[in-house]
ZADOTOR-525090 format. One record per residue (C-alpha): x, y, z; residue number from 1. Coordinates in steps of 0.25 Angstrom, whole numbers, plus 5000, padded with zeros to 4 digits. Layout:
BEGIN
+------+------+------+-----+
!    u !    v !    w ! num !
+------+------+------+-----+
!    X !    Y !    Z ! NUM !
...
+------+------+------+-----+
This chain:
BEGIN
+------+------+------+-----+
!    u !    v !    w ! num !
+------+------+------+-----+
! 4992 ! 4849 ! 4972 !   1 !
! 4990 ! 4836 ! 4964 !   2 !
! 4991 ! 4843 ! 4951 !   3 !
! 5004 ! 4846 ! 4943 !   4 !
! 4998 ! 4860 ! 4939 !   5 !
! 4998 ! 4863 ! 4954 !   6 !
! 5011 ! 4857 ! 4957 !   7 !
! 5018 ! 4867 ! 4967 !   8 !
! 5031 ! 4862 ! 4973 !   9 !
! 5037 ! 4870 ! 4984 !  10 !
! 5052 ! 4875 ! 4984 !  11 !
! 5055 ! 4866 ! 4996 !  12 !
! 5049 ! 4854 ! 4989 !  13 !
! 5058 ! 4857 ! 4977 !  14 !
! 5070 ! 4859 ! 4985 !  15 !
! 5068 ! 4846 ! 4992 !  16 !
! 5070 ! 4839 ! 4978 !  17 !
! 5082 ! 4848 ! 4975 !  18 !
! 5074 ! 4856 ! 4965 !  19 !
! 5071 ! 4871 ! 4963 !  20 !
! 5060 ! 4878 ! 4956 !  21 !
! 5061 ! 4887 ! 4944 !  22 !
! 5053 ! 4898 ! 4952 !  23 !
! 5047 ! 4900 ! 4965 !  24 !
! 5032 ! 4903 ! 4965 !  25 !
! 5029 ! 4913 ! 4976 !  26 !
! 5015 ! 4911 ! 4979 !  27 !
! 5013 ! 4923 ! 4989 !  28 !
! 5003 ! 4925 ! 5000 !  29 !
! 4991 ! 4928 ! 4991 !  30 !
! 4994 ! 4916 ! 4982 !  31 !
! 4994 ! 4907 ! 4994 !  32 !
! 4983 ! 4912 ! 5002 !  33 !
! 4973 ! 4921 ! 4994 !  34 !
! 4962 ! 4912 ! 4988 !  35 !
! 4961 ! 4920 ! 4975 !  36 !
! 4976 ! 4921 ! 4973 !  37 !
! 4978 ! 4906 ! 4976 !  38 !
! 4972 ! 4904 ! 4962 !  39 !
! 4984 ! 4912 ! 4956 !  40 !
! 4994 ! 4904 ! 4963 !  41 !
! 4988 ! 4891 ! 4958 !  42 !
! 4987 ! 4896 ! 4944 !  43 !
! 5002 ! 4900 ! 4945 !  44 !
! 5005 ! 4886 ! 4949 !  45 !
! 4998 ! 4881 ! 4937 !  46 !
! 5004 ! 4890 ! 4928 !  47 !
! 5019 ! 4888 ! 4933 !  48 !
! 5016 ! 4873 ! 4932 !  49 !
! 5010 ! 4874 ! 4918 !  50 !
! 5022 ! 4882 ! 4913 !  51 !
! 5032 ! 4872 ! 4919 !  52 !
! 5038 ! 4882 ! 4929 !  53 !
! 5046 ! 4875 ! 4940 !  54 !
! 5041 ! 4882 ! 4952 !  55 !
! 5039 ! 4880 ! 4967 !  56 !
! 5033 ! 4888 ! 4979 !  57 !
! 5038 ! 4890 ! 4993 !  58 !
! 5025 ! 4884 ! 4999 !  59 !
! 5024 ! 4886 ! 5014 !  60 !
! 5038 ! 4892 ! 5014 !  61 !
! 5032 ! 4905 ! 5006 !  62 !
! 5029 ! 4916 ! 5015 !  63 !
! 5024 ! 4931 ! 5012 !  64 !
! 5034 ! 4939 ! 5005 !  65 !
! 5032 ! 4950 ! 5016 !  66 !
! 5027 ! 4960 ! 5005 !  67 !
! 5014 ! 4964 ! 5013 !  68 !
! 5022 ! 4966 ! 5026 !  69 !
! 5032 ! 4975 ! 5019 !  70 !
! 5021 ! 4983 ! 5012 !  71 !
! 5013 ! 4984 ! 5025 !  72 !
! 5026 ! 4990 ! 5032 !  73 !
! 5030 ! 4977 ! 5040 !  74 !
! 5044 ! 4977 ! 5035 !  75 !
! 5049 ! 4968 ! 5046 !  76 !
! 5039 ! 4957 ! 5042 !  77 !
! 5042 ! 4958 ! 5028 !  78 !
! 5057 ! 4956 ! 5031 !  79 !
! 5054 ! 4944 ! 5039 !  80 !
! 5045 ! 4938 ! 5028 !  81 !
! 5055 ! 4941 ! 5017 !  82 !
! 5067 ! 4936 ! 5024 !  83 !
! 5060 ! 4922 ! 5027 !  84 !
! 5055 ! 4921 ! 5012 !  85 !
! 5069 ! 4925 ! 5007 !  86 !
! 5076 ! 4914 ! 5016 !  87 !
! 5066 ! 4903 ! 5010 !  88 !
! 5068 ! 4908 ! 4996 !  89 !
! 5083 ! 4909 ! 4997 !  90 !
! 5083 ! 4896 ! 5004 !  91 !
! 5077 ! 4889 ! 4991 !  92 !
! 5086 ! 4898 ! 4982 !  93 !
! 5074 ! 4903 ! 4975 !  94 !
! 5077 ! 4911 ! 4963 !  95 !
! 5064 ! 4914 ! 4955 !  96 !
! 5050 ! 4918 ! 4961 !  97 !
! 5037 ! 4920 ! 4954 !  98 !
! 5025 ! 4926 ! 4962 !  99 !
! 5011 ! 4930 ! 4958 ! 100 !
! 5011 ! 4941 ! 4969 ! 101 !
! 5017 ! 4954 ! 4965 ! 102 !
! 5019 ! 4958 ! 4980 ! 103 !
! 5027 ! 4945 ! 4982 ! 104 !
! 5034 ! 4948 ! 4968 ! 105 !
! 5038 ! 4962 ! 4972 ! 106 !
! 5044 ! 4959 ! 4986 ! 107 !
! 5051 ! 4946 ! 4982 ! 108 !
! 5057 ! 4953 ! 4970 ! 109 !
! 5060 ! 4967 ! 4975 ! 110 !
! 5061 ! 4966 ! 4990 ! 111 !
! 5066 ! 4952 ! 4994 ! 112 !
! 5080 ! 4955 ! 4987 ! 113 !
! 5084 ! 4965 ! 4998 ! 114 !
! 5082 ! 4954 ! 5008 ! 115 !
! 5090 ! 4943 ! 5001 ! 116 !
! 5079 ! 4937 ! 4992 ! 117 !
! 5083 ! 4938 ! 4977 ! 118 !
! 5074 ! 4931 ! 4968 ! 119 !
! 5069 ! 4932 ! 4953 ! 120 !
! 5054 ! 4936 ! 4956 ! 121 !
! 5044 ! 4935 ! 4945 ! 122 !
! 5029 ! 4939 ! 4945 ! 123 !
! 5020 ! 4928 ! 4940 ! 124 !
! 5015 ! 4937 ! 4929 ! 125 !
! 5029 ! 4938 ! 4923 ! 126 !
! 5032 ! 4923 ! 4925 ! 127 !
! 5018 ! 4919 ! 4918 ! 128 !
! 5022 ! 4929 ! 4906 ! 129 !
! 5035 ! 4922 ! 4905 ! 130 !
! 5029 ! 4908 ! 4905 ! 131 !
! 5020 ! 4912 ! 4894 ! 132 !
! 5031 ! 4918 ! 4886 ! 133 !
! 5039 ! 4905 ! 4887 ! 134 !
! 5027 ! 4897 ! 4883 ! 135 !
! 5026 ! 4889 ! 4896 ! 136 !
! 5012 ! 4894 ! 4897 ! 137 !
! 5003 ! 4894 ! 4885 ! 138 !
! 4990 ! 4901 ! 4889 ! 139 !
! 4982 ! 4892 ! 4879 ! 140 !
! 4969 ! 4897 ! 4885 ! 141 !
! 4972 ! 4911 ! 4884 ! 142 !
! 4961 ! 4913 ! 4874 ! 143 !
! 4951 ! 4914 ! 4885 ! 144 !
! 4957 ! 4928 ! 4888 ! 145 !
! 4957 ! 4933 ! 4874 ! 146 !
! 4952 ! 4948 ! 4874 ! 147 !
! 4947 ! 4947 ! 4889 ! 148 !
! 4949 ! 4960 ! 4895 ! 149 !
! 4959 ! 4959 ! 4906 ! 150 !
! 4965 ! 4971 ! 4915 ! 151 !
! 4978 ! 4969 ! 4923 ! 152 !
! 4980 ! 4975 ! 4936 ! 153 !
! 4995 ! 4979 ! 4939 ! 154 !
! 5000 ! 4974 ! 4953 ! 155 !
! 5008 ! 4986 ! 4959 ! 156 !
! 5019 ! 4976 ! 4964 ! 157 !
! 5020 ! 4970 ! 4950 ! 158 !
! 5018 ! 4983 ! 4942 ! 159 !
! 5024 ! 4995 ! 4948 ! 160 !
! 5033 ! 4988 ! 4958 ! 161 !
! 5039 ! 4979 ! 4948 ! 162 !
! 5035 ! 4984 ! 4934 ! 163 !
! 5028 ! 4971 ! 4930 ! 164 !
! 5017 ! 4976 ! 4920 ! 165 !
! 5019 ! 4969 ! 4907 ! 166 !
! 5019 ! 4954 ! 4911 ! 167 !
! 5005 ! 4954 ! 4917 ! 168 !
! 4999 ! 4961 ! 4905 ! 169 !
! 5007 ! 4952 ! 4895 ! 170 !
! 5001 ! 4940 ! 4902 ! 171 !
! 4987 ! 4945 ! 4900 ! 172 !
! 4991 ! 4948 ! 4885 ! 173 !
! 4995 ! 4933 ! 4883 ! 174 !
! 4980 ! 4930 ! 4887 ! 175 !
! 4976 ! 4939 ! 4875 ! 176 !
! 4967 ! 4947 ! 4885 ! 177 !
! 4963 ! 4961 ! 4883 ! 178 !
! 4971 ! 4968 ! 4893 ! 179 !
! 4964 ! 4981 ! 4898 ! 180 !
! 4972 ! 4990 ! 4906 ! 181 !
! 4967 ! 4998 ! 4918 ! 182 !
! 4968 ! 5013 ! 4918 ! 183 !
! 4979 ! 5011 ! 4929 ! 184 !
! 4989 ! 5000 ! 4925 ! 185 !
! 5004 ! 4997 ! 4924 ! 186 !
! 5012 ! 5008 ! 4931 ! 187 !
! 4999 ! 5015 ! 4935 ! 188 !
! 4992 ! 5003 ! 4940 ! 189 !
! 4983 ! 5005 ! 4952 ! 190 !
! 4986 ! 4996 ! 4965 ! 191 !
! 4975 ! 4986 ! 4968 ! 192 !
! 4975 ! 4991 ! 4982 ! 193 !
! 4982 ! 4979 ! 4989 ! 194 !
! 4997 ! 4984 ! 4988 ! 195 !
! 5005 ! 4988 ! 5000 ! 196 !
! 4999 ! 4977 ! 5009 ! 197 !
! 4985 ! 4984 ! 5007 ! 198 !
! 4980 ! 4970 ! 5003 ! 199 !
! 4979 ! 4966 ! 5018 ! 200 !
! 4971 ! 4978 ! 5023 ! 201 !
! 4959 ! 4986 ! 5021 ! 202 !
! 4961 ! 4998 ! 5012 ! 203 !
! 4961 ! 5012 ! 5018 ! 204 !
! 4948 ! 5021 ! 5017 ! 205 !
! 4947 ! 5027 ! 5004 ! 206 !
! 4937 ! 5030 ! 4993 ! 207 !
! 4941 ! 5017 ! 4985 ! 208 !
! 4949 ! 5005 ! 4987 ! 209 !
! 4961 ! 5003 ! 4977 ! 210 !
! 4956 ! 4989 ! 4973 ! 211 !
! 4942 ! 4995 ! 4969 ! 212 !
! 4949 ! 5006 ! 4961 ! 213 !
! 4958 ! 4996 ! 4954 ! 214 !
! 4947 ! 4986 ! 4951 ! 215 !
! 4938 ! 4997 ! 4945 ! 216 !
! 4950 ! 5001 ! 4935 ! 217 !
! 4951 ! 4986 ! 4931 ! 218 !
! 4936 ! 4984 ! 4929 ! 219 !
! 4935 ! 4997 ! 4921 ! 220 !
! 4944 ! 4990 ! 4910 ! 221 !
! 4933 ! 4981 ! 4908 ! 222 !
! 4942 ! 4969 ! 4910 ! 223 !
! 4936 ! 4955 ! 4914 ! 224 !
! 4948 ! 4951 ! 4921 ! 225 !
! 4958 ! 4959 ! 4930 ! 226 !
! 4971 ! 4953 ! 4930 ! 227 !
! 4981 ! 4954 ! 4942 ! 228 !
! 4994 ! 4949 ! 4945 ! 229 !
! 4994 ! 4950 ! 4961 ! 230 !
! 4986 ! 4944 ! 4972 ! 231 !
! 4983 ! 4957 ! 4979 ! 232 !
! 4979 ! 4964 ! 4966 ! 233 !
! 4970 ! 4952 ! 4962 ! 234 !
! 4963 ! 4952 ! 4976 ! 235 !
! 4961 ! 4968 ! 4976 ! 236 !
! 4955 ! 4967 ! 4961 ! 237 !
! 4946 ! 4956 ! 4965 ! 238 !
! 4940 ! 4964 ! 4976 ! 239 !
! 4939 ! 4976 ! 4967 ! 240 !
! 4932 ! 4968 ! 4956 ! 241 !
! 4922 ! 4963 ! 4967 ! 242 !
! 4920 ! 4977 ! 4972 ! 243 !
! 4914 ! 4980 ! 4959 ! 244 !
! 4906 ! 4967 ! 4958 ! 245 !
! 4914 ! 4963 ! 4945 ! 246 !
! 4920 ! 4950 ! 4950 ! 247 !
! 4910 ! 4942 ! 4941 ! 248 !
! 4914 ! 4950 ! 4929 ! 249 !
! 4929 ! 4953 ! 4931 ! 250 !
! 4940 ! 4943 ! 4935 ! 251 !
! 4953 ! 4947 ! 4943 ! 252 !
! 4964 ! 4937 ! 4940 ! 253 !
! 4979 ! 4935 ! 4942 ! 254 !
! 4987 ! 4934 ! 4929 ! 255 !
! 4991 ! 4920 ! 4933 ! 256 !
! 4976 ! 4916 ! 4933 ! 257 !
! 4974 ! 4922 ! 4919 ! 258 !
! 4986 ! 4915 ! 4913 ! 259 !
! 4982 ! 4902 ! 4920 ! 260 !
! 4968 ! 4902 ! 4913 ! 261 !
! 4975 ! 4905 ! 4900 ! 262 !
! 4984 ! 4893 ! 4902 ! 263 !
! 4972 ! 4885 ! 4905 ! 264 !
! 4975 ! 4882 ! 4920 ! 265 !
+------+------+------+-----+
């Protein structure tokens, strides 16, 4: 891309030179195509480069994990998509994968092994925490967040499905922010409304949309920033904040965006 901070080699390019990456960055469909979440992808690239992580992407060889197909009940399509991905990943002898999408994370970590895809899969919140602990990210501009009231929304596939509750909160604590929990959090956290392939359809008739309910809970904390760690959650919360006409007062940001700002990127 012309700038070293955006240098993103593909696994194929490294293989052609006889090299391998320390970690494969699985971008995911949202990270590739959703305009708002592309910002998270770019920030992850900056952070990985800043920390000196040798990483690569699959580029045009990356396809959907098949998670939405399986959640929507199309097991045949899921099996096809998963088998094709596993063939590519195993062909490159991929060992470690990082992704910013809990849906990709969950299916790669927990459902690909039964089809022959065995990898160490790590969510970006966990990796970023490790890079800070190792001193590879310094967060020299973290002072801008001091005492800023932030609330964190637990992604279902990160929290209840995989037990990752502490690392995202520890990331926010490194910013010295004032973490204000919602009434329903951690194991009792409320879904944003996008899970189970609901992201791709209109909600059923009811008295209130789930994302409106969840966004209302977030706004009641008085937080000026709602932190999320999932592309679907971020979209649903953004829509919820707009529903209450609070988009000029309250930010909805991915953890990578917040850490990137603290890193001065």
